N, C-alpha and C positions, 0 to 999 in steps of 0.2 A: 385483647388488643383489637381496636376497631379498624375498619377498612383503610382509613386515612393513615393511621400509624403503620399499617402493613405496607402500604405503597411507599411511604417515606423510608421505611427500613429497607425495602428491596432496592430503592433508588440509591441509597447510601452504599450498598454493597457492590453495585455495578460500577466498574471503572468507566470513566468518561470515554466516549468514542468520538473521534474526529474524522471528518470526511473531506477529501481533497479532489478537485477535478483532474481528470486525465484528458489531455487535449492534443490535437494536432495544431500546428501553427508554424509561424516563421519568425525569425529574428530579422527585424527591419534594418535598413541602412543606418538609421539614427540610433540603433542599439536598444530598441525596445522589443518586447515580445508581442506578436499579434496572433490571437487565437483565431483559428478558422473553423474548428469543429470540436465538440466534446465527444470523447470516444469511450469513456468509462469513469470509474471512481476508484479512489484509493482510500483505505481506512487505516487509522492508527489508534490503537487502544492505549489509554493513559498507562504509563509505566513500562511500555514495550518499546523496542527499537525498530522493529520491522513493520513496514507498511504492507497491507494485503491489497493487491491490485485486482480489480474486476474490470476486464475489458468486455464491452458489449458485443463485440464480434466473436468472442470466445467465452460464452456464458458459463460453460461447464468447467472451464479451466481456471485455476487459481494460481496467481503469481505473487511473489514476495519481493519487496525491495528492501535490502538490508545494507546499512552503512558498513563500510570497511573499518576494521579496528584501528588501523594506523592513520587513516585520513577520512574524517567524517563527511567530507564533501564528495567522496567517491562511494558508489553503491554497486552492489551485485543484484541482478535479477535472478531469482531462483524459482524452481518448481519443487514440489515435494512428492516423493514416490514412496509407497509402502513397500517395505522389504518383504519379499515372498518367502524368505528362509525363516521358518518358525523358530529355529534355534539361534538366530542372529542376535547379537548384543543390542543393536539399534533397530527399532521397529520401523523406522523410515530413514530416508536419506534425501539429500537435496541435489539438484542438477542446476548448474549455472547456465542460463539461457540468454544472458545479456548483461549490460552494465549501465550505470548512470553517473551523471555529473551534476552537482548542484551549481546553479548559475544565480547566485544571490542578487546580482545587479538587475536581473530580469524577473526575479521572484518565482523561478521555476527550477525543476530538476529535469534535465534532459535524459530520457531513457531510450537506450538503443537495444532492441531485441535482436538476437543473432540472425533470425530468419525474416525480419521485416525490413523493408527498404527505407521507410520513413521513421524518423524519431517520434516518440510520444513525449509530451511534456506534462509534468505533474506540478500543479500549483503548490507553492510553499506555504500558502495561507489557507487554513481550513475554512470550509463553508460553515455558516451558522445554520443549524437545523435542530429540530426537536427530535429527541430519541423516540422512536416508535417501538412499541412492544412487539410489533410484527416484523421489525427489521431483523434479519438474521445476523447474528454476531459473526464477524469475520474470524477465520481461523488464524492463529498467530504462530509465527515461528520465532523463537527466542534465541536462535543461534546467531552469533556474529560471524561476519565473513572473514 
């Protein structure tokens, strides 16, 4: 197998990765969203339901935005913690640290963290970017809220 075939084969096996802006902003009086600052990125891997959130002010922390089972416009914000009990059934568990609400008319999801005063908004539209082999794949949580 030549190098080109190997590259094509490896690209076929990797699921597609989508990237979304995380922003601060305001809803204007005329009902539109006005971005004031980009504060991070969200990632969604093809075939999964949870977004992996990367906030630039908390680079070492990972958050997950998971849609609720009964209402796909409602979300939970979770962290993941490794279970310290070696004999435990589950190796990790999730902590709820906020919630979200899809605002389709504005094209964003409003995310409210429990300990932050200002909401963060995630664009509902992925950015177009080329996948870099150096880009770290986000960790995925496949549990539904």
